[in-house]
C-alpha positions in Angstrom: -15.3 -65.5 27.5 -17.8 -66.3 30.3 -20.7 -63.9 31.1 -18.8 -62.7 34.2 -15.6 -62.2 32.3 -17.5 -60.4 29.6 -19.2 -58.1 32.1 -15.8 -57.4 33.7 -14.2 -56.7 30.4 -17.0 -54.3 29.4 -16.8 -52.6 32.8 -13.0 -52.1 32.4 -13.5 -50.8 28.8 -16.2 -48.3 30.1 -13.9 -47.1 32.9 -11.0 -46.6 30.5 -13.3 -44.7 28.2 -14.4 -42.4 31.0 -10.8 -41.8 32.1 -10.0 -40.9 28.5 -13.0 -38.6 28.3 -11.9 -37.0 31.5 -8.4 -36.5 30.2 -9.8 -34.9 27.1 -12.0 -32.5 29.1 -9.1 -31.5 31.2 -6.7 -30.9 28.2 -5.7 -27.3 27.5 -7.5 -26.1 30.6 -8.3 -22.4 30.5 -7.3 -20.1 33.4 -7.6 -16.6 34.7 -4.0 -15.9 35.8 -0.5 -16.4 34.5 -0.1 -19.4 36.8 -1.3 -22.1 34.5 -0.2 -20.6 31.1 2.9 -22.7 30.6 1.1 -25.9 31.4 -1.7 -24.9 29.1 0.8 -24.3 26.2 2.1 -27.8 26.6 -1.4 -29.2 26.6 -2.5 -27.1 23.6 0.6 -28.1 21.7 -0.2 -31.8 22.3 -3.7 -31.3 21.0 -2.5 -29.2 18.0 0.0 -31.8 16.7 -1.2 -32.7 13.2 -3.0 -29.4 12.8 0.0 -27.2 13.3 3.5 -27.6 12.0 6.5 -28.1 14.3 7.8 -24.7 13.3 4.5 -23.1 14.3 4.4 -25.0 17.6 7.9 -23.9 18.3 6.8 -20.3 17.8 3.9 -21.0 20.3 6.4 -22.3 22.8 8.2 -19.0 22.8 5.1 -17.0 23.8 4.6 -15.5 27.2 1.5 -14.6 29.2 0.6 -11.0 28.1 -0.5 -8.9 31.1 -1.0 -6.0 28.7 -3.5 -8.1 26.7 -5.5 -9.0 29.8 -5.5 -5.4 31.0 -6.8 -4.2 27.7 -9.4 -7.0 27.5 -10.8 -6.1 30.9 -10.7 -2.3 30.4 -12.7 -1.6 27.2 -14.7 1.2 28.9 -15.0 3.5 25.9 -17.6 1.3 24.3 -20.0 2.2 27.1 -19.8 5.9 26.2 -22.5 7.9 24.3 -21.8 8.4 20.6 -20.8 12.1 21.2 -18.5 11.1 24.0 -17.0 8.2 22.0 -16.3 10.5 19.0 -14.7 13.1 21.2 -12.5 10.5 22.9 -11.4 9.0 19.6 -10.9 12.3 17.8 -13.8 12.1 15.3 -13.2 15.5 13.8 -9.5 14.7 13.2 -10.4 11.4 11.5 -12.8 13.3 9.2 -10.3 16.0 8.2 -7.4 13.6 7.7 -9.6 11.1 6.0 -10.8 13.7 3.4 -7.2 14.7 2.7 -6.1 11.0 2.3 -9.1 10.4 0.0 -8.0 13.2 -2.3 -4.3 12.2 -2.2 -5.1 8.5 -3.0 -8.0 9.0 -5.4 -6.9 6.3 -7.8 -6.4 3.7 -5.0 -9.9 4.3 -3.6 -11.5 4.4 -7.0 -9.9 1.0 -7.8 -11.1 -0.4 -4.5 -14.7 0.8 -5.0 -14.7 -0.6 -8.5 -13.6 -4.0 -7.3 -15.5 -4.4 -4.0 -18.3 -1.8 -4.2 -17.1 -0.1 -1.0 -16.7 3.7 -1.1 -13.8 5.5 0.6 -15.6 6.9 3.6 -16.2 3.8 5.7 -12.7 2.5 4.9 -11.0 5.7 5.9 -13.2 5.9 9.0 -12.1 2.4 10.0 -8.5 3.1 9.2 -8.5 6.3 11.3 -10.4 4.7 14.2 -8.3 1.6 14.4 -4.7 3.0 14.1 -4.9 6.8 13.4 -4.2 6.0 9.7 -1.3 3.7 10.6 0.3 5.9 13.3 -0.5 3.5 16.2 -0.6 -0.1 15.3 0.3 -1.5 18.7 3.4 -2.9 20.4 2.2 -6.1 21.9 3.7 -9.5 20.8 1.0 -10.9 18.5 1.4 -14.6 19.2 1.6 -14.0 22.9 -1.6 -11.9 22.8 -3.6 -14.5 20.9 -2.2 -17.4 23.0 -3.0 -15.5 26.2 -6.6 -15.0 25.1 -7.0 -18.6 23.9 -5.9 -19.6 27.4 -8.0 -17.0 29.2 -11.4 -18.4 30.2 -13.5 -15.4 29.1 -13.4 -16.1 25.4 -11.3 -19.2 25.1 -13.2 -20.8 22.2 -13.2 -17.7 20.0 -9.5 -17.1 20.5 -8.5 -20.8 20.2 -9.8 -20.5 16.6 -7.7 -17.3 16.2 -4.6 -19.1 17.6 -4.9 -21.9 15.0 -5.2 -19.2 12.3 -2.2 -17.4 13.7 -0.1 -20.7 13.6 -1.1 -21.1 9.9 0.1 -17.5 9.3 3.4 -18.4 10.9 3.8 -21.2 8.3 3.0 -18.8 5.5 5.5 -16.2 6.8 2.8 -13.5 7.5 3.5 -13.7 11.3 6.7 -14.5 13.1 7.6 -14.8 16.8 8.6 -11.1 16.6 5.4 -9.7 15.1 3.9 -7.0 17.2 0.4 -5.4 17.0 -2.6 -4.5 19.1 -3.4 -6.0 22.5 -5.9 -8.6 21.2 -3.7 -9.9 18.4 -4.8 -7.5 15.7 -2.2 -6.5 13.0 -1.8 -4.0 10.3 -3.3 -0.6 9.4 -6.8 -1.7 10.0 -6.2 -4.3 12.7 -7.1 -7.7 11.4 -7.4 -10.7 13.7 -5.5 -13.7 12.4 -8.6 -15.6 11.2 -9.7 -12.5 9.2 -6.2 -12.3 7.6 -6.7 -15.9 6.4 -10.2 -15.3 5.2 -10.2 -11.8 3.8 -6.5 -10.8 3.4 -5.8 -10.1 -0.3 -2.1 -11.1 0.0 0.9 -9.3 1.3 1.5 -7.6 4.6 -1.3 -5.6 6.2 1.4 -3.2 7.3 1.0 -1.9 3.7 -1.9 0.5 3.6 -3.1 -0.5 0.2 -3.1 -4.2 1.2 -5.0 -3.4 4.4 -7.6 -1.2 2.7 -8.2 -3.7 0.0 -8.5 -6.5 2.6 -10.9 -4.3 4.7 -13.1 -3.7 1.6 -13.0 -7.5 1.0 -14.1 -8.1 4.6 -17.1 -5.7 4.2 -18.0 -7.3 0.9 -17.8 -10.7 2.5 -20.2 -9.5 5.2 -22.9 -8.6 2.6 -21.9 -5.1 1.4 -24.1 -4.1 -1.5 -22.7 -1.7 -4.1 -24.4 1.7 -4.1 -26.5 1.0 -1.0 -26.5 3.2 2.1 -24.5 2.3 5.2 -26.2 4.2 8.0 -28.2 2.5 10.7 -31.2 0.8 9.1 -29.7 0.8 5.6 -28.5 -2.3 3.9 -24.8 -2.0 4.4 -24.9 -1.2 8.1 -24.9 -4.9 8.8 -21.5 -5.2 7.2 -20.2 -2.5 9.5 -21.7 -4.4 12.4 -19.6 -7.4 11.3 -16.5 -5.4 11.8 -17.0 -4.6 15.5 -19.7 -5.8 17.9 -19.9 -2.5 19.9 -22.9 -0.5 18.8 -21.3 2.9 19.5 -18.3 1.9 17.3 -20.6 0.9 14.5 -22.5 4.1 14.6 -19.3 6.1 14.7 -17.9 4.4 11.6 -21.2 5.0 9.7 -21.3 8.7 10.7 -17.6 9.4 10.1 -17.7 7.6 6.8 -20.6 9.7 5.6 -18.8 12.9 6.6 -15.7 11.9 4.8 -17.7 11.0 1.7 -19.4 14.4 1.9 -22.9 13.1 2.7 
């Protein structure tokens, strides 16, 4: 090849590479309305081939844009309340009284959990009560649609893209199906695990089983540094594990306070 031809060939190769990079950058383009969701699903599925099974991608294809999810994601105003206001809104006294009763009724279960993971009943019951009213309200939003919507939505696309890949793995294992329903952000079960946390900390079985969910929650806290016998109030060693559960400061302090009251501290 002559010098001219070589330069032309290199230039053509560079242009092709730039086009390819542009195509990659535009793939699975996030959006802030329902308008681009169907196109995004096609783009995401093309990227996911090889990482997700055909069955999982078929489940993804059946998802729809979840307006309930977007509404919930934009409306989390309770986390801006004071601690007293937050506890009143979430029914803190009811969580404590019901938590104490459940602790007594399920003493063997909580003893086994504490022996295995080092987590006492109080924080687990506080989380259980705060998340779903002890299983009474686990949500009625299609889980795969919720996670896919948030993976498409530009606000936290990267975070929920990881959650979506985890959800597709859970479809393959049978933990999730196209019909699974839960909370608005894709959380499932008694203590509201996101898909990636189900993969990482789930102890096996459905989190719609309270013992499975409570064991999994204790495993989550242990995985976030929980130290057997240490305190869990703000400034104490185990408060960091509670912080790993939820990023909202008022929620973290509420769980620590309610847990201590349930444990009689």
